[in-house]
N, C-alpha and C positions, 0 to 999 in steps of 0.2 A: 384307738383312733381308727383302726381298720373297720371295714364293714364285713359282716359275716352272715351267711344265709345257709340253711340246710333244708332239704325237702325230701320227704318220703311219702309217695302217693302215686295214684294212677295217671295223673295228668302229665302234660308236656313238661318234663323236668327242667330242660334248659330255659324255657320261658318263665317258669316259676322262679328259677334262680336269677335270671336277668331282671325280672320285675322287682324282686327284692333288692337287688343291687342298685337299680335305678333309684329306689326310694331311700337308699343309704348313701347316695352320692354326696349329700350334704355334709357327710363326715370328713370329707377331704381325703384324697388318695392320689397315687401316682402310677398304679397298675391294677389290672383286674384279671380274674381267671375263674374258670369253673371246672369241676370234675364230675363225671357221671358214670354210673355203671350202665354201659351201653347195651344195645340189643344183642351183642355177641356174648354178653356176660362178663366182659372185661372192663377195666377202668380206663376211661379216655379223658384227656385233659386238653383244654384250650386256655391260653393265657397270653396277655399282651401288656406291655408298658403303655403308659399314657391313659387317656380317658376311656370310659366304658365303651364309647363308640368304636374305638379301635378293636376291642374284643368282639363287639357285635359284627364288625366288618370281617374279622377272622372267622367267625362262626358262619357267616354267609358263604365265605369262600370254602370253608372246610366244616360242614355241618356235623352236629352230633345228634344221633337218634337215640332217645331214651325216654322211658316212662317208668319211673320207679324211684331211683335214689340219686341224689346229687348234692354237692356242696359248692358254694360260690364265695368269692372274696374280693374286696377292694383293699389294696395294701397302701399304707403310708410308710415309706422306707425308714427302717432303723438299721438293722444289720444288712449292709450291702445296698448299693444304689438301686434306683428304680429302673430295672432292666427286665427283659422278657424272662431271662433265666431265674432271676430272684423273685419274680412274681409267684404268688400262690395259685393253685395248690402245689404241694410238693409230694413226691412219691416215695414209697418204701416197699420192701418185700418184692423186689424185681417188678415194680409197676403194678402190683396187685392191690396196693393200699394208697389212699390219698389223705392228706392232712392240710387243714388251714388253721391259721393262728392269729390271734390278736394279742399283743403284749410283747414282753421281752423275757427271754430265758437267760437269766444271769449266769448260770453255770454251764452255758453252751460250750465253752472252750474245753472244759473237762470232759463233757459228753462227746464232743467232736473227736477228741483224742481217743476216747474209748471205741467209738464206732469205726474209726479209720484203722485202729489197731486190730479190729476184728475183720478187716479186709474190705470195708465199705468204701466206695468212691463217691465223694460229694461233688455236685455239679454247680452249686450256688454258693453265695457268701452268707446265707441266712442262718439264723439260729433255728428257724422252723424246719429246714431240711434235716438238720441233725435229729430233731425229734421224730420226724417221719421215718428216717432210716433206723433209729433206735427202736421205734415201735414195730417196724417191719422185721427187724431181727428177732423180736419176741414172737410175732405171729408166725414167722418162718420156722420157729422152733417147735411149732405145734400148738401153741396157746390160742384159744379163741380170742376174738377182738376185744371183748369186754375185759377179760382177765389181763391181757397184755396192756391194754389202755390204763387200767387201774395201777398196774405196777410202774408204768412209765411216768404217769402224772405225779406220783408220789416222789419221784426222783427229781422233779423240776423245781428250780428256785427262780423266783421273780414274779412276773405277772402274766397271766394267760387266760384266754378263752381258746379252747382247742376243740376242733371237730375232726373226726376221722371216720372213714368207711373202708370196707374191704370187700373185694369181689366174691370171696367165699361166703359172705353173709349178706346177700343183696336184700335191699329193703330196710337195712338197719344203719343208723348213724349214732355214734357215741360222741358226747360232748362234755368237756370239763370246764369248770369255772374256778379261778383263783385270782382274786383281786381284779376281776374284769367282768363286765356284764354279760349275761346270757339269759335269754327268755325262750320259752316254748310257745308255739302257736298251735292251738287245738282245733283241728278241722274235722270234717265229716269224711272218713275214709282217707284222710291225709293229715300229716302233721308237719310242723315247721320248727326250725331253730333260727334264732337271729340275735344280733348284737342288741337290737331294740325292736319294739313292736312294729316300727315302720317297715321292717323286712317282710311282714306277712299281713299287715292290717287290711290290705285290699282283698284278702281271702278269708280272714277270720278275725273277730275282735275278742275271742276267748284266748286268754294267755295265762302262763304260769311263770313265775320268777324262779330261776334256779339259784339256790342260795350258795354262799361261800363254801368252797371245797366240796362241792357236790358234782355228780355226774348224771347227765340226762341220757337216756337211751330211747330213741324214737324209732317206730316202724309206722307204716300207714295206719295201723289199727290200734297202736298202744303207745303209751308213754310211761316210762319208769324213771324214778330218780333214786340214786343211791349216794352214800358218802364215798370217800376215796377208798375205804376198806371193803366196799361192796354191800354194806348194810342198807336195807331199803329205807327210804325217807318218805314220809307223808308230805303231800303238797296240796295247795289250794289254788284254784283258778280264779281269775278276776276278769272283768270285762273292760276293755280299752274304752276310754270315755270319748274319744274322737274317732271319726271314720277316715277312710283313705282320701276322701275329697278335701279334708282339712289340710292335707299335706301336698295338695296340688296348687299350681300357680293361679288357677282360676281366672285366666285372662290377663293377669298382670305381667309386666315386662320381666320381672324377676321375683324370686321369693322375698328378697329384701324389701322391694317396693310393696309387695302384698302385706308383709308383716309390719311395716311402718304404718300402713293404712289400718291395720287391725288393732292398733294400740288403744283406741277408745274402748273397744270391746274387751281387750285384755285387762284393762284397768277395772272396767265394770264387773267382769267375772271374778276378779280377785277380791273386790269389795263385797260382792253379793253374799248375803247370809251372815256377814260379820258386823253389821250395824243393826242392833235390835233395840227398838224403843229409844232411839237417840243415843245409845251407848255402844261402844265398840267391844265386841266379845269374840274371841277366837276359840271356837269349840275345841280345836286340837290341843290347846294349852290347858284345858280343864283337867286332863288326866294328871298333870304335874301337881295339882293342888295349890291353892292360894297360899298356904303357909310356906311352901317351898319357894314360890315366886317372891314372897315378901322377904325371904332371907338372902336373896341374891344381892351381893354388894359389888360385883364387877362383871362386865360383859366383854367378851372378846369375839369379834366377828372375824371368821376366817373365810377367805375366798381368793380367787385369782382373776386377773384381767378385768373384764367388764363387771363381773359380779363383785369384785373388790371395790370398784367405784360406787356401785349401788350400796355396798356396805358402808362406805364413807358417808354417803348422803344420809343413810338411815341412822348412822351414829349420832348425828346432830339432833335428830328428832327424838331418839330414845333418851338421850341425856336430858333434853329439855322437858320431856313429859314424864319420864320415869325417875329422873334424878339419880341415875346409876352411871358411874364412870364407864365409858365405852371406848375401846380401842379396836382398830382394824389391823389385822396382820395377814400377810400373804400366806396362804396355806402351806406352800413349799418351804417357808422359813420357820413356821410356827414350832414344829416339834424338834427342830434342830437347835433352837435357842434356849432349851431347858426353861420353858416359861413357868412363872410362879402361878400355880393353880391351887385352889382350895375347894372344899365342898360347897362353898358359897359363890363359886364362879359359874357363869353360864357361858358356854361357847355356842354361838350361832353360826352355822355354816350356810353359805349362799352358793348355790350351784344350779344352773338351768337344767342340766341333764341328771343331776344326782349321782353321777358316776365319775366326776372329775377326780382323778387318782390322787393328786396332791391334797385336795380337800378331804377326800375319804380317809386318807392316812392321818390327817390332822384330827379328824373326828374320832378315829380309833384311838389315837393317843390320848385325847381328852377323856374318852370313856374309860380307858385303863386307869386314869387318875381320879375317877369318881366324880367327874364334873357333869353338871346338867347340860345336856346337848339338845339344841333345837335346830332343825333344818328348814331353810327356805328353799323350795325346790319347785320346778315346773313339771317334773316327770313322775307320773303315778308309779308307785311301787319300785322306785329306783333304790339303789343300795344305800345311799347316804340317809334318806329319810327313814328307811326301814331300820337302820342301825341306831338312829338318834332316839332320844327320849320322847320327842314330839316333832311333828312335821307340819309346817305351814305351807300348803300348796298355793301356787300363784294362779293356776287355771288360765294361763295365757294361751293354751293350745300349742300344737306342735310348731317349733321354730326350726326352719330348714336352712335358711341362709347362715353361713358360717359367722358373719358379723352380726352380733346380737343387737336387737332393737326392742321388740315388745317385751322380751324377757327382762331387760334392764328396767324399764318403767314399772313392770309388774313386781319386780323384786323390791324396788323402792316402796311401792304401795304396800306390799306385805310387811316390810320392816316398819313402816309408819303405823300400820294397824297393830303390829306387835308392841310398839312403843306405847301406844294409847292403852292397849290392854294391860300392860305392866303398870302404867301410871295409875289406871283406875284401881287395880287390885292393891297396889301399894299405898294408895291414898295421896299420891303426890300430884295428881292431875286435877285441876280445878274444874268445876262444872262448866264454867265459862270457856275454858280452853278446849274441853272436850266438845262442847257444842260448836265452837268455831271450826274445829278440825272436821267434825262430822259434816258441817255445811260445805266445807271445801271438798270432801269426798263425794258428796251428792252431786256436785256440779262438775267434778273433774273429768268424767268421760266426755261431756259436751265441750269443755274447754280444750281437751286433747284433740277433738275433731277440728277445732279452729286452728290449733297448732299444726296439725297435719296439712291443713289447707295452705300453709306457707310454701308448698311445693313449687308452684309455678315461679314465684319470685326467686327462690333459691336455685331452681334449675337454670334460670337465665343467668344468675350470678356465677354459678359453677362453670357454665359453658364459656362465659367471658374469661374465666380464670383457668382454662384448660391447660395452659403451659406453666402454671404455678409450680415451683419446686419446693416451697416451704410455707407452712401456715402455722401461726401461733394462736393459742387460745388462753384467755384470761378469765378468772372468776374469783369471787370472794365467798367465804362461808360455804353454803351448800352449792354455790356456783363453781367452786374450785374442782370438786370431783366431776361435775358435769363438763368442765373444760377438759379434764383429763380424758373423759370418755369421748368427747368430740375429736380430740387428737388421735386417740386409739383407732377410731373408726376410719380416719383418713389413712393412717399407716396400714391398716389391715387390707383395705380394698383399693386404695389409689396408689400405694407404694411410694409415697413422698414423705419427706421429713415433716413431722408435726409434733408440737410439744404443747402441753397444757401447764399453766403456771397459776399459782395463787397470786392475785393481782398485787398484793402487798409485797411480794418478793421481787417485783420489777427492779427496784433500785438496788437490790442486793446482788445483782449480776445479770439477769436475763435481758435487761434493757440494752445491753451491748449487742444483742442480736438484731435490734431494730435498725433497719436501713431504709433508704427511699423505696417506697412501693411494697414493703413487707406487709402481706395481709395478716391482720390480727382480728380474730373474733373475740368480742368482749361480751360477757354475760352480765347484764346490768341488773342489779337488784331493784326491787320495787321502791320507788320514792315514797309511796304511801305507808308501807309497813316496815321499811328499813331505810329511813332517811339518812342516817349516818353512813351506813355502808354505801348507799347510793352516791352520796357526795364524794366519798373516797374513790369509788370506781370512775366517776366523771373526771376526777383529778388525774387518775391513771390514764384515761383516754387522752386528756390534754397533753400529758407527758410524752406518750408515744406518737401522737399526731405531730407534735412539734419536731420530732425526729424523723418524719417522713413516712410513718406507717399508714397503710390503708386500713381504716377501721370499719369493721362490719359489726354493728351493735345489735344485740338481741335485747329488746326492751319491751316492757308492758305497754299496752295501749294507753295513750294520753301522756306518756313521758316525753316532754319536749326539751328537757335540759340537755340531752345529748346531741340534739340536732345540729348545733353549730360546729360540732367536733367530729361527727361521724360521716364517713363517705357513703355508707349504706346502712339502712335501718330496717330491721325485721321485727315486726310487732307480734306479740303473743297476748292472750287474754289476761285480764287482771286476776291475780290470785294472791294468797298469803305467801310471805317470803319463803317459808319452808317448802312450799309446793312448787316454787319457781323452777327448779332443775328438771322436774318431770316434763314441763312444757318446753323449757329452753333447749333441751337436748334434741328435740325433733328437727328443727332447722339444721342442726349439725349432722344428724343422720342423713337428711336429704342431701346436704352438701357433699358428703362423702360419696353417696350413691351416684349423684349426678357428675361429680368430677371423675369418678372411676369410669362411668359410662362414656364421658367425653373423651377419655383416653383409650377407649376401646377394650377395656379390661372386663374380666368375668366377675361380676358383682357378687354372685352367690358362692363361688368357690375360689377364693383368692389363693395365690400360690403359697405353698409351704405350710398351710394352716389346715387344721381339722376342727370340726364343730365342738367336740369335747376331747379333752386330753386324758386318755385313760392309761398312760404310763408316766412314771415319775422321771 
């Protein structure tokens, strides 16, 4: 969850580190710090709790002069609170060595007892300082940095990306990866390390993924990768598909606003190349072979948070088109329930970053049991897609705001395409149904643009409701997970009570929450393509309206049946019932953004949250 940057090169080291940390702010953090080998040849550190601007102010008051080697970090507190002392980097070997760390060292208590018994004094509450001091004890004994580093990382249990540098070896940074992301940026006369490519994409688009249990050693002129024992490892570079400009606000008020507006393009890019001569084909699945796909008799979608709601929406379509039973399980529950898996089971993981630790461990569990694994992911060369049998990339572009928007609709789009591909291969999808779905896909980006245009109406509504303390969301069928997502967005960035319910559950308990003036968003199915569900939802609206609810109905254009019972009506373009939630969720995204804005909150970096969860 922390942001990590390393730089070895001739340019302004502090600025290189700060530039990387600025681009990693989206990850969520509560302190920041940098360490450099300064002009005197010693290690100098500046670190500060709070936002990155606090560190920048400290650096203005107490500058660091360095052109050579440095490491930078934004911390999301785990061991110890968000204080100056607990902020990274941490020092060892009497201040000659600096370490930063993402993850959790589970055996830190045992290691802490060891280093204190050897006379070390610890200043912070963190597991990271224990590692820094342990590493410092090894280098102080005469071992070079690489040797000491290899010995220490083999003793650590848990999850970590670890970077270290020592003043006796200026120009060199060593970095280890165990169940946590690490990439190298390849420059001209300079090299970078980062949690992800955002850390260095403004300087180079050439990157190398560091694989599990490997160590990267960078200098300005070289990159080497070894395993934990020191054996050299071959590696391949790749080119990042997007440039630094894609991760800038580009004039928008927030990254979230920008990304909501980018949803038509995100959908178009996810569809592109996957509809050929009127048929849906996903090239990434061809390596699995049609015989293998035909034998699948059960699908489990594993995901967390927003991705799990995308999985729920996708499950309806996959079952309808491929006629395979689908269930959605939270990744962090999956492997602990001893699930029933066979060689005919497919596990589909959904993760925007491809590094979500809960989901990664679920995928590893499935792989160990011989299950076919497919990843739906937005991040090129991330861990989960690389470890899966096949990867279906969403091509939504970088998503910086912590609250996911365009990744959600792109994930649904990818899952729908996957369902159509499976249905065609398995012979369960009729030509008529495929043609109808393809027609919907072809017009979806344009319809999404119309949904995005509901912003002005929603903004006015949100500002009228700025003092609202609780909002409920109702939906049926595919509208139910969309209602859950609408509630999650409001919790994430507006910090108010919000709940999503299946509309049919109202009379089984939730209707007790309805009081005079209670705002309720209702996602109304199409009366053209789902007349029965439509009539049921209209009945639900009447029930809650009779008990004093304020009803905000999301309906398709031309639906007049709800007008007598809704206080506010937001209209979206006509589409097939299965595609409704892709459009219905957009006004809910806008509502969360505008309500948060009206409350004066940080839309892009909500409290206590990180963009991707890389610890269990």
